[in-house]
C-alpha positions as CSV (number, residue, x, y, z in Angstrom):
1,M,-28.9,-5.5,-54.9
2,I,-29.0,-1.7,-55.7
3,V,-29.6,1.3,-53.5
4,N,-30.7,4.4,-55.2
5,T,-30.1,6.6,-52.3
6,K,-32.3,10.2,-54.7
7,Q,-35.7,7.6,-54.7
8,K,-34.4,5.8,-51.3
9,T,-35.0,2.6,-52.2
10,V,-33.0,-1.1,-52.6
11,V,-33.7,-3.1,-55.7
12,S,-32.7,-6.7,-54.7
13,N,-34.4,-10.4,-55.8
14,G,-37.2,-9.7,-54.2
15,G,-38.3,-6.1,-55.7
16,Q,-38.1,-3.1,-54.1
17,K,-38.5,-2.0,-50.3
18,K,-38.0,1.6,-49.3
19,W,-35.6,3.0,-46.7
20,S,-35.9,5.7,-44.7
21,E,-34.0,9.2,-45.1
22,T,-32.3,8.5,-42.2
23,L,-31.0,5.0,-42.9
24,V,-30.0,6.2,-46.6
25,K,-28.3,9.2,-44.7
26,V,-25.5,6.6,-42.4
27,F,-25.3,4.6,-45.8
28,E,-24.1,7.4,-47.7
29,L,-21.8,8.8,-44.9
30,I,-20.0,5.4,-44.0
31,H,-19.6,5.3,-47.9
32,K,-17.8,8.7,-47.8
33,N,-15.7,8.3,-44.9
34,S,-15.0,4.7,-44.0
35,K,-13.1,5.6,-41.0
36,I,-16.5,7.5,-39.5
37,T,-17.6,6.6,-35.7
38,R,-20.8,5.9,-34.1
39,K,-20.7,9.1,-32.2
40,E,-19.8,10.7,-35.1
41,L,-22.7,10.3,-37.3
42,S,-24.8,10.4,-34.3
43,E,-23.5,13.8,-33.9
44,T,-23.8,14.4,-37.8
45,L,-27.6,13.6,-37.9
46,K,-28.2,15.1,-35.0
47,I,-29.9,11.5,-33.7
48,N,-29.0,9.4,-30.6
49,P,-25.9,6.7,-30.8
50,S,-28.9,4.0,-30.2
51,A,-30.8,5.3,-33.3
52,I,-27.4,5.0,-35.0
53,Q,-26.5,1.5,-33.9
54,K,-30.0,0.0,-35.2
55,H,-29.4,1.8,-38.7
56,I,-25.6,0.2,-38.7
57,A,-26.9,-3.4,-37.5
58,K,-29.7,-2.9,-40.1
59,L,-27.0,-2.2,-43.4
60,K,-25.2,-4.8,-42.1
61,T,-28.4,-7.1,-41.7
62,L,-29.3,-6.2,-45.3
63,G,-25.1,-7.2,-46.3
64,F,-24.4,-3.1,-47.1
65,I,-22.0,-2.6,-44.9
66,A,-19.0,-4.4,-42.7
67,R,-16.9,-3.9,-39.9
68,V,-13.3,-4.6,-40.8
69,G,-10.7,-4.8,-37.5
70,P,-11.4,-3.9,-34.4
71,D,-13.7,-1.4,-33.0
72,K,-11.3,1.4,-32.4
73,T,-8.9,1.3,-35.4
74,G,-11.3,-0.6,-37.8
75,Y,-12.5,1.0,-40.3
76,W,-16.5,0.1,-42.4
77,K,-16.7,-1.4,-46.0
78,A,-19.3,-0.6,-48.1
79,I,-20.2,-3.7,-49.6
80,K,-22.9,-3.6,-51.8
81,E,-23.3,-0.9,-54.9
82,S,-24.6,2.8,-54.2
83,K,-26.4,3.6,-57.1
84,K,-27.3,7.7,-57.3
């Protein structure tokens, strides 16, 4: 699976699927800073923390990110390849 953040698409075995602009931004921020918090994502993107939680859940479900370690001292790991 490959993410093309410029075209906002995900290429997988089932074809291409479009991502929302916010979902792409969340992925890019996590990819750039694995220690970023949900609060920092919320403040950076100026959206509600519950919306950030939904985007993170989607990225985790799709297998693009995973949380390593506990909430306070852990970090995000980008699992899938990002193509810009």
